[in-house]
C-alpha positions as CSV (number, residue, x, y, z in Angstrom):
1,X,0.0,0.0,0.0
2,X,2.8,2.5,0.8
3,X,2.8,5.9,2.4
4,X,0.7,8.8,1.3
5,X,0.0,12.4,2.3
6,X,3.6,13.4,2.6
7,X,4.9,16.8,1.7
8,X,7.7,19.3,2.0
9,X,7.1,22.8,3.3
10,X,9.6,25.8,3.3
11,X,9.1,28.5,5.8
12,X,9.1,32.2,4.9
13,X,11.6,34.7,6.1
14,X,9.8,35.0,9.5
15,X,9.7,31.2,9.9
16,X,6.0,30.8,9.1
17,X,4.6,28.0,6.9
18,X,1.2,26.7,6.0
19,X,0.2,23.1,5.5
20,X,-3.3,22.0,4.3
21,X,-4.1,18.4,5.0
22,X,-6.8,16.2,6.5
23,X,-7.3,15.0,10.1
24,X,-5.6,11.6,10.4
25,X,-7.8,8.6,10.9
26,X,-7.7,6.4,14.0
27,X,-5.7,3.2,14.2
28,X,-5.2,0.7,17.1
29,X,-2.8,1.7,19.9
30,X,-2.2,5.3,18.9
31,X,-3.9,8.7,19.2
32,X,-4.3,11.0,16.2
33,X,-1.1,12.7,15.3
34,X,0.9,14.2,12.5
35,X,4.5,13.3,11.9
36,X,6.8,16.3,11.3
37,X,10.5,16.8,10.5
38,X,11.8,20.3,11.1
39,X,15.2,21.8,10.4
40,X,16.6,25.3,10.5
41,X,19.0,26.1,7.7
42,X,22.1,24.1,8.3
43,X,20.8,23.1,11.7
44,X,20.1,19.7,13.3
45,X,16.9,17.8,12.3
46,X,14.0,17.6,14.8
47,X,11.7,14.6,14.1
48,X,8.6,14.5,16.2
49,X,4.8,14.2,16.2
50,X,2.1,16.8,16.8
51,X,-1.1,15.9,18.6
52,X,-4.7,17.1,18.6
53,X,-6.3,18.4,21.8
54,X,-9.1,16.6,23.5
55,X,-8.5,13.3,21.7
56,X,-9.7,10.4,24.0
57,X,-6.7,8.3,23.0
58,X,-4.2,10.9,24.2
59,X,-4.7,9.5,27.7
60,X,-3.7,5.9,26.7
61,X,-1.0,6.5,24.0
62,X,2.3,5.5,25.5
63,X,4.4,8.1,23.6
64,X,1.9,11.0,23.7
65,X,3.5,14.3,24.9
66,X,1.2,17.1,26.1
67,X,3.9,19.6,25.1
68,X,3.3,18.7,21.5
69,X,-0.5,19.4,21.4
70,X,-1.5,21.8,18.7
71,X,-3.8,24.8,19.3
72,X,-6.9,24.2,17.1
73,X,-9.3,27.0,16.1
74,X,-12.6,26.5,14.3
75,X,-12.9,28.3,11.0
76,X,-15.8,28.7,8.6
77,X,-15.6,25.3,6.9
78,X,-12.5,23.8,8.5
79,X,-10.2,23.8,11.5
80,X,-6.8,25.6,11.7
81,X,-4.1,24.1,13.9
82,X,-1.1,26.0,15.2
83,X,2.2,25.0,16.7
84,X,5.3,27.0,17.4
85,X,8.7,25.2,16.9
86,X,11.7,26.7,18.6
87,X,14.9,25.6,17.0
């Protein structure tokens, strides 16, 4: 089957970027999350996951980290999630 829904984003001069995607589905043993790899120019690579607030499975996911929960805001016909990386 392979992997899908992968992309590459480049931040602007102020370090901002925008990614449009779907909310990941559920699968056994894990809470909803998005995999991310972040790197400042010529800096070390940070590989992590971002989590959604108020997901029931957050409480039972063995590697869930509350420091990696995104801020989510309702918009007209979608949701917008925000997270600040400090590199």
